[in-house]
C-alpha positions in Angstrom: 88.6 92.1 -41.3 88.3 88.4 -40.7 88.2 88.9 -37.0 85.2 91.1 -37.3 83.1 88.6 -39.2 83.8 85.9 -36.6 82.6 88.1 -33.8 79.3 88.8 -35.6 78.5 85.1 -36.0 79.0 84.4 -32.3 76.7 87.3 -31.4 74.1 86.0 -33.8 74.1 82.5 -32.2 73.8 84.0 -28.7 70.8 86.1 -29.8 69.1 83.1 -31.2 69.4 81.2 -28.0 68.1 84.1 -26.0 64.8 84.2 -28.0 63.7 80.4 -27.5 60.3 80.5 -25.5 59.8 78.7 -22.2 57.8 75.3 -22.7 54.2 75.3 -21.8 51.7 72.4 -21.1 48.0 72.6 -20.2 45.8 69.5 -19.7 42.0 69.7 -19.0 40.4 68.1 -17.2 42.9 66.4 -14.8 40.3 64.3 -12.9 37.7 62.0 -14.4 35.2 59.5 -13.0 33.5 56.6 -14.7 31.0 54.0 -14.0 31.9 50.3 -13.6 31.1 49.5 -17.2 33.7 49.8 -20.0 33.9 53.2 -21.8 36.0 55.9 -23.5 36.9 59.5 -22.8 39.4 62.2 -23.8 41.3 65.2 -22.3 42.4 68.4 -24.0 46.1 69.1 -24.4 47.6 72.5 -25.2 51.4 72.7 -25.5 54.0 74.7 -27.3 56.1 71.6 -27.9 55.3 68.1 -29.0 53.7 65.9 -26.4 53.3 62.2 -25.5 50.7 60.4 -23.3 51.2 57.2 -21.3 48.9 55.1 -19.1 50.1 53.8 -15.8 47.4 51.1 -15.5 46.7 48.1 -17.7 42.9 48.8 -17.8 43.4 52.2 -19.4 44.2 52.1 -23.1 45.5 55.3 -24.9 44.1 55.8 -28.3 46.1 59.0 -29.2 49.4 58.7 -27.5 51.2 61.8 -29.0 50.7 65.1 -30.7 52.5 68.2 -32.1 52.7 71.6 -30.5 49.4 73.3 -30.4 46.0 72.1 -29.3 45.3 68.4 -29.2 43.3 65.6 -27.5 44.4 62.5 -25.7 41.7 59.8 -26.4 41.6 56.7 -24.3 39.3 53.7 -23.4 38.9 51.8 -20.1 37.8 48.3 -19.2 34.8 47.4 -17.1 35.5 47.2 -13.4 34.4 43.7 -12.4 35.6 44.0 -8.8 33.5 45.2 -5.9 36.0 47.9 -5.1 36.5 51.3 -6.6 39.8 51.8 -8.5 42.0 54.7 -9.7 44.3 54.9 -12.7 46.4 57.7 -14.2 47.5 59.0 -17.6 50.7 61.0 -17.7 51.1 63.7 -20.5 54.6 64.9 -21.1 55.9 67.9 -23.3 59.5 69.0 -23.2 60.5 69.3 -19.6 56.9 69.4 -18.4 54.3 66.7 -17.5 50.7 66.6 -16.2 48.8 63.7 -14.6 45.1 62.9 -15.4 43.4 60.8 -12.7 40.6 58.4 -13.7 38.4 57.0 -10.8 36.2 54.1 -11.8 33.3 53.0 -9.6 33.1 49.5 -8.3 30.7 46.9 -9.7 27.5 46.6 -7.6 27.5 43.2 -6.2 25.4 41.0 -3.9 26.6 37.5 -3.0 24.1 35.3 -1.2 25.6 32.2 0.4 22.5 30.1 1.0 20.6 27.2 -0.4 17.1 25.8 -0.2 16.0 24.8 3.4 14.0 21.8 4.5 12.4 21.5 8.0 10.5 18.9 9.9 7.1 19.8 11.5 8.9 21.0 14.6 10.4 24.0 12.8 13.8 25.6 13.6 16.3 28.3 12.6 18.6 28.9 9.7 21.0 31.7 8.5 22.0 33.1 5.1 25.3 35.0 4.6 25.0 38.1 2.4 27.9 40.0 1.0 26.9 43.3 -0.7 28.4 46.7 -1.5 24.9 48.1 -2.0 21.8 48.1 0.1 19.5 45.1 -0.5 16.0 44.0 0.5 14.7 40.7 1.8 11.1 39.6 0.9 9.3 36.5 2.2 6.6 35.2 -0.1 3.9 32.7 0.9 5.1 32.1 4.4 5.1 35.3 6.5 2.9 33.7 9.1 5.4 30.9 9.8 8.8 32.2 8.7 10.2 35.3 10.4 13.3 37.3 9.8 15.4 37.9 12.8 17.7 40.6 11.4 16.8 43.6 9.2 19.9 45.8 8.9 22.0 45.1 5.8 25.7 45.5 6.4 28.8 45.1 4.1 28.8 41.5 5.1 25.8 40.3 7.2 24.1 37.2 8.3 20.3 37.1 7.8 18.7 34.8 10.3 15.2 33.2 10.1 13.0 31.3 12.4 10.6 28.6 11.1 7.6 28.0 13.4 6.3 24.5 14.1 3.9 23.2 11.5 0.8 21.9 13.2 -1.0 21.4 10.0 -1.3 18.1 8.0 0.1 19.4 4.8 3.7 20.3 3.7 4.2 24.0 3.2 6.6 26.1 1.2 7.7 29.7 0.9 10.3 31.7 -0.9 12.8 34.3 0.5 14.1 36.7 -2.1 17.2 38.8 -1.6 17.2 41.8 -4.1 20.1 44.2 -4.6 22.7 45.3 -7.2 20.2 44.6 -9.9 20.1 40.9 -9.1 17.8 38.5 -7.1 18.6 35.4 -5.2 15.8 33.2 -4.1 15.8 30.5 -1.4 13.0 28.0 -1.1 12.0 26.9 2.4 10.0 23.7 2.7 8.5 22.4 5.9 7.2 18.9 6.4 3.7 18.2 7.6 2.7 16.9 11.0 2.1 13.2 10.4 -1.5 12.4 11.5 -3.5 9.2 11.9 -7.0 10.2 13.2 -9.8 7.9 14.2 -12.9 9.4 12.7 -15.4 7.0 14.1 -16.2 5.0 17.2 -13.3 3.4 19.2 -15.5 0.5 20.3 -17.9 -1.7 18.4 -20.3 -4.2 20.0 -21.5 -7.0 17.8 -24.3 -9.5 18.2 -23.4 -13.2 18.7 -24.6 -13.7 15.1 -21.7 -11.7 13.8 -22.0 -8.9 11.2 -20.0 -6.1 9.7 -18.9 -2.7 10.8 -16.8 0.0 9.2 -14.0 2.1 10.8 -13.2 5.5 9.3 -9.9 7.2 9.7 -8.0 10.2 8.2 -4.3 10.1 7.5 -1.8 12.0 5.5 0.9 9.3 5.7 -1.1 6.3 4.6 -2.8 3.7 6.7 -2.9 -0.1 7.2 -5.1 -2.2 9.4 -4.0 -5.2 11.6 -6.2 -7.4 13.6 -4.1 -8.1 16.7 -6.6 -9.7 18.9 -9.5 -11.8 17.6 -7.7 -12.9 14.5 -9.7 -16.1 14.2 -13.1 -14.4 14.2 -12.6 -10.9 12.9 -11.6 -10.5 9.2 -11.1 -7.4 7.0 -13.3 -6.9 4.0 -11.7 -5.2 0.9 -12.7 -1.6 0.4 -11.3 1.2 -1.6 -8.7 3.1 0.4 -8.9 6.9 -0.1 -7.3 9.8 1.6 -10.0 9.4 4.1 -9.7 5.7 4.8 -12.5 3.2 5.4 -11.9 -0.3 6.6 -14.7 -2.8 6.7 -14.6 -5.8 9.0 -16.7 -8.9 9.3 -17.3 -10.8 12.6 -18.1 -14.5 12.7 -20.8 -16.0 14.9 -19.9 -16.6 18.5 -21.2 -20.1 19.3 -19.7 -20.0 22.7 -21.3 -19.1 26.0 -18.9 -16.3 26.8 -18.5 -12.9 25.3 -15.2 -12.2 23.6 -13.1 -9.1 22.9 -10.8 -8.2 20.0 -8.6 -5.3 19.0 -7.8 -3.8 15.7 -4.7 -1.5 15.2 -4.4 1.0 12.5 -0.8 2.1 11.7 0.7 4.6 9.2 2.9 3.1 6.5 6.0 4.0 8.5 4.7 2.4 11.7 5.2 5.6 13.7 1.5 6.4 14.4 -1.0 3.9 15.8 -4.7 4.1 16.8 -6.8 1.1 17.8 -10.5 0.1 18.2 -12.0 -2.5 20.4 -14.5 -5.1 19.2 -16.7 -6.7 21.8 -19.0 -9.6 20.7 -21.7 -10.9 22.9 -21.9 -14.7 23.5 -24.6 -16.7 21.9 -27.7 -16.2 23.9 -29.0 -19.4 25.6 -31.8 -20.1 27.9 -33.0 -23.1 29.8 -36.5 -23.1 31.4 -37.9 -25.5 34.0 -40.5 -26.9 33.6 -41.1 -26.7 29.9 -44.9 -26.4 30.5 -47.1 -25.3 33.4 -50.5 -26.6 34.3 -53.0 -25.0 36.7 -56.0 -26.7 38.2 -59.4 -25.2 37.7 -59.1 -23.2 40.9 -55.9 -21.4 39.7 -52.9 -20.4 41.9 -49.2 -19.7 41.4 -46.5 -21.6 39.5 -42.8 -20.8 39.2 -40.8 -21.0 36.0 -37.0 -21.2 36.5 -34.9 -19.4 33.8 -31.2 -19.9 33.3 -29.8 -17.4 30.8 -26.6 -15.6 29.9 -28.3 -12.5 28.6 -31.3 -10.3 29.3 -34.7 -11.5 28.4 -38.4 -10.5 28.4 -41.3 -12.7 29.3 -44.2 -12.1 27.0 -47.7 -13.2 27.9 -50.2 -13.1 25.0 -52.5 -10.1 25.2 -55.6 -12.3 24.9 -54.6 -14.4 27.9 -56.1 -12.0 30.4 -56.5 -14.8 33.0 -52.8 -15.2 33.3 -50.3 -12.7 34.9 -46.7 -12.9 35.9 -43.9 -11.1 37.7 -40.1 -11.6 38.0 -38.7 -13.4 41.0 -35.1 -12.3 41.1 -33.0 -12.7 38.0 -33.6 -16.4 37.3 -37.3 -17.0 38.0 -40.7 -15.9 37.0 -43.9 -16.4 38.9 -47.2 -17.0 37.0 -50.6 -16.5 38.6 -53.9 -17.8 37.2 -57.3 -17.0 38.6 -60.2 -19.6 38.8 -61.3 -21.0 35.5 -65.0 -20.5 35.4 -65.2 -21.3 31.7 -66.6 -24.6 30.3 -63.3 -25.7 28.8 -59.6 -25.9 29.5 -57.7 -22.8 28.5 -54.1 -22.2 27.5 -51.6 -19.6 26.5 -48.2 -19.8 25.0 -45.7 -17.6 26.9 -42.6 -16.5 24.9 -39.2 -15.8 26.4 -37.6 -13.2 24.1 -33.9 -12.1 23.9 -33.3 -8.5 24.8 -30.2 -8.6 22.6 -31.7 -9.3 19.2 -35.4 -10.0 19.7 -35.1 -13.7 19.0 -37.5 -16.1 20.8 -35.5 -18.1 23.3 -38.3 -20.5 24.4 -42.0 -21.0 24.4 -43.8 -22.3 27.5 -47.3 -23.7 27.3 -49.4 -22.7 30.2 -52.7 -24.7 30.6 -55.5 -24.3 33.1 -57.9 -27.1 33.5 -61.6 -26.5 33.1 -64.4 -29.0 33.7 -63.8 -32.7 33.1 -63.4 -33.5 29.4 -64.5 -36.6 27.6 -63.4 -38.2 24.4 -65.6 -41.0 23.0 -65.2 -43.2 19.9 -65.8 -46.7 18.7 -62.9 -49.0 17.9 -63.1 -52.0 15.6 -60.2 -54.4 15.7 -58.0 -56.2 18.2 -55.0 -53.9 18.8 -55.8 -50.3 19.7 -53.4 -47.3 19.9 -55.1 -44.3 21.5 -55.1 -40.9 19.9 -52.9 -38.3 21.6 -54.7 -35.6 23.6 -52.8 -32.4 23.2 -52.2 -30.1 26.1 -49.8 -29.5 29.1 -50.0 -32.1 31.8 -52.9 -33.9 30.3 -54.1 -36.7 32.6 -57.1 -39.0 32.6 -58.7 -42.4 32.8 -59.4 -44.8 29.9 -62.4 -47.1 29.8 -61.5 -49.6 27.1 -65.1 -50.8 26.4 -64.6 -54.4 27.5 -65.4 -53.8 31.2 -61.7 -52.9 31.9 -60.1 -49.5 32.5 -56.7 -47.8 33.0 -56.2 -44.9 35.3 -52.9 -43.7 33.8 -53.7 -41.9 30.6 -51.4 -41.0 28.8 -48.9 -43.4 30.4 -50.8 -46.4 28.9 -51.6 -45.8 25.2 -52.0 -49.3 23.8 -54.6 -52.1 24.4 -54.8 -55.6 22.9 -58.2 -57.1 23.2 -58.8 -60.8 23.7 -60.6 -61.0 20.4 -61.5 -59.0 17.4 -64.5 -56.9 17.9 -66.0 -53.4 18.2 -65.5 -51.6 21.5 -66.9 -48.3 22.8 -63.9 -46.4 24.2 -64.1 -43.5 26.6 -61.3 -41.3 27.9 -62.1 -38.9 30.8 -59.3 -36.3 31.2 -58.2 -32.8 32.2 -56.2 -30.2 30.3 -56.9 -31.2 26.7 -56.8 -28.6 24.0 -56.9 -30.8 21.0 -56.6 -34.4 19.7 -54.0 -35.9 17.3 -55.0 -39.1 15.4 -51.7 -39.6 13.5 -51.1 -43.4 13.1 -54.4 -44.3 14.7 -56.6 -46.8 12.8 -60.0 -48.5 13.3 -61.7 -45.6 15.0 -65.0 -44.0 14.0 -68.0 -42.3 15.6 -65.7 -39.9 17.4 -67.2 -37.4 19.9 -65.1 -34.2 20.1 -67.7 -32.0 21.9 -65.3 -31.4 24.9 -62.9 -29.5 22.7 
């Protein structure tokens, strides 16, 4: 009887083992994708046994790591992907003798790295390059300089070099532009600055001619680099006057008188503040005009004729005969002489004209030459009371005559002899017969009365 009971227990155990179900495990989904930013997700688990979940990567964090038989969920979080490469991680879910793998693929972070800094160029221009690393497409935009900065490459690669050409700056101002690289939600801007063309421009005459009397003149210039003036020739007679210096420069200069007989020349240089640019002007000053005439007066006889006036001068001149002296004419004889012609004087008196020699340079009168033509014989009569007589002066060019002293004596050489001492005090009728007189001067003469001036 005991033996029968033991056989029954063994059969019961064998039956129990023969009824245990096979383990089952179902996971859904088994592949997941995520953006580069941090986030969370979950997968569904169905198993007929208890289960556990484990991450194989440190950037995937399991929130629900185990569960009982039945339906459940594996929740997890993942970190942001800061790299420029895509990455893959796995979660392994195990139950009894079974396991399933869930694959999570996380996108890379969009990145654009621009290795470039602000650029500075001289007016001659040039080239420069900017290295761009990007895992997305990007754009390049030139702002404010498309006419002088050009892009040499246009295709964006995983790692590319963007090359640019800066054209020469022929203008007189510094110019700037910006190059903007846009991609991966970011912008990188490079500033390009190009220097001006340095200029020093003479905006007025390059030569100034000044009268011997001196004077002032103003030189105008334009410069974008400053300007200074230096008198390099003519320092002793050219001096700068203070003026207000603007962007358009004005420099005033004063020239002293030239008392010499020769013209002189000076030079003024204008330099920018760095001394790289130079322009110059020339200053020419005439010599002081001078003239020497020979003779200083001209006398014609009544019959007229020709007379030559010699003229020594260092400048041009004009001979001016008074308009009312229609009896007198003239003509040049070469560069240093002038010939006057007078017709016969049929008038009742001597006639005269003052001829002027005028500078062509400034209109000044160089000299005055008295031209006299004798008329009929002239007579000056007067009574003298006293003992020592000084004759009056008869005015005119080349006056000549004879004096009757009134004491039965005479003198042929008037005006060479102008004084007479009588033997005794008395009253004497004096007569002077002469030619060429145009007036009488009685300065310093005493003792004379009853004067006859009818010949004048």
